[in-house]
N, C-alpha and C positions, 0 to 999 in steps of 0.2 A: 866369122873369124875376123880379127881385128888386124888392121893395118898399123904398122909401126912407121913414124914419120919418116925416118930415114930412107926406107923402102920406098914409101910413096913418092919421096922426092927425087929418088936415083933410078936410073935404068928405063927401059920403055915400057909403055903401056900397050899390052898385047890385046887384040880382039878375040873373040870367042873362036874364030876360025882359026887363027894362029895358035892358040892353045890347043886345038883339037889336033893340029898338024903335028906340034912339038910332043904331046902326050900319045898321039896315035890313038886318041878316044872319040867316039862320035860327039856331035856337037850336042844331040839329044841327051847323051850320058852327062856331058858338061853341065847342061842345064838342071838336070836330075839333082846332080851333086850340089849344085849352087842351092836348088830349092831345099835339100835336106841339111844343108850346112856343112858337108863333107868335102866339098870341092875346094880347090885353091882359092885363095883370098881374091876377091873382085869387090867392084862396087860400079855403081852406074856414073857414067859420065855424059850427061845429056839423055839421050835414047838408047845409048850403047852400053854394053857391060864390057868393062876392061879389067885386066889382070896385071898388076905391076910384075914385070919380069922377075926381078929378085925374089918375090914372094913366091912365085909360082915354083921357081928352083928350090926353094926351101920347102915347099909342100912336097914335091917330088922326092926330095932327098929323105924327108921323114917318112913318106909311103914306103920308100926302099928299105929304111931301117926297120920299121913295122913289120916288113915281109922278111926280114933277115937277108936281104942282099947285101953283099960285101962284108958279111960278118965273119965269114971264114968257115961257117958251119956247113958241112957237107952230108949229104944223105950216103950212107955207106952200104 
């Protein structure tokens, strides 16, 4: 996934443990999603993998839309 310049320049850079806490996913799952290219946008900064906070929230919102969360559709 590519990072947009404004998103990379604004907001905090989160570490993998912080993203795991926000998403309630195990760190190993985040590593796997990063490997497959399905995870939130991230990049290496030195030895650390970091996640721009605005991009993480966009990724979460896209996943929610994909799953139909907040679409008003209800099972009946």
